[in-house]
C-alpha positions, 0 to 999 in steps of 0.5 A: 880306210887305207889306200886310195880314197874313192873318187866320191870322197875327193870333194869331201876331203877337199872340204875338210882340208879347206877347214883345216887352216881354221882349225889350226888357228883355233888350236893355236889361239887356244894353246896361247890361252892354255899357256897363260893358264886359262885351262884346256877346255877349248883345246879338248873341245876342238880335239873332240870334234876332230876326233869325230870328223877326221876318219869320216872325211878320210883322215884317220890319223887326225881322228887318232891324234885328236882322240889321244889329245882329248884324254891326254894328261901330263903329256898334253902339250906334246899331244897338242903339238903332235896334232898340229904337226899332223894337220900342217902336214896335210896342208903342205905334205912333203914333196917328192923332191925332199925325200931322202 
């Protein structure tokens, strides 16, 4: 869905955003374990869940980045950072004052 979201979607989008901080914490915790060599299963599981829910709640960019991460190979770390950046940007979007 591009453009403005229907008014009925706002509460759902707010709910999804309220859960986004927890998802970031989960991904960061799993990333630390992955960096210590524990494997990437937890990260891929979270990515799979986000792939399925992002677009439904009005965040297609989250779904797209999560889908790429879920199947990433050698660029796994880069794809993980990309998803985290997208999530963080939704929680604190750049202000109009900071635009060039």
